[in-house]
N, C-alpha and C positions, 0 to 999 in steps of 0.2 A: 445311421443318420450324424451327421458331421455336426459339430460346434460352433458356430465364429462370435466374435467381441465385435459388435455395432457402439461407438458413440455417439450419442445423441446432444440435442442441447436441451435447455428443461420445453423450451417452448414444444420441439419435438415431439419429446413423449408426455407433454399432456396431449397434443395433438394425437398421438396415436392410444393413449389411454380410451380419448374421449372416443377413437374407433372403433375399440376394444368392445365399449359398454355402448354404443351405437350399434352397432354391425353383427353383437351378435356373437361375437368369437368368443372363443374360451381363453384366449391367453395373448400376451405381445405378441410371442412366437408364434399364433397361429393368422395375424392379423401379418405379422410383416412375412409369413409364406401366403399367403395372398396376396399382397404389396409384388410378390417377387414372381408370382403367377399372371398378374396384371402388365405389367413389364415386358415378360419373354413373350405372352401373345400378343401384344400391343407392336412388339420387335416385330414378330414373324409376320403380321399382317400388315407391317408398312415394308419389307421385303418383299414378302407375293404382290403387293401393288405397285412395288419397283418395278419386279418383275413382267407383270401387267403390260407396264407404260412401257417398257424397253421392246417387249414382243411389240405391241401394237405401232411400235413407231417403225419398228421394221417392218412391217407389213401394214399399210395404212389404210383404212376400209375404205368400201367401194361406195361410189354414189349411192347403190342404192341404201348400203348401209346406213349412209350419211343420215337421207333422208327419212327414215325408219329412227333414227336415235329421234333426230330434230322434229318429228312428231311426237313421239311418243316421250319427250319433254314438254311439248304446248300442250300436249296431254294430259301430262302431270299435274303442270301449271294454273289448266284448268278445274281441274279436280280439289285443288287444295283450295281454290276461293271460293 
């Protein structure tokens, strides 16, 4: 495993220590690794969402698909009330 040096402000270090205590992490390093995993996962989800958006812009929805999505959105709205 590689090691890196990171400079944190006093506030950032305090927040990290609070996250360690609150999040059940065994160490600062474990909390930082968990944060990196979240960052990487979020970036991956963003890439996937952009790829879907690009693919759908190349192949627009049919009228039937649009009506089905509108009906699903309406039903979801009714169920949330």
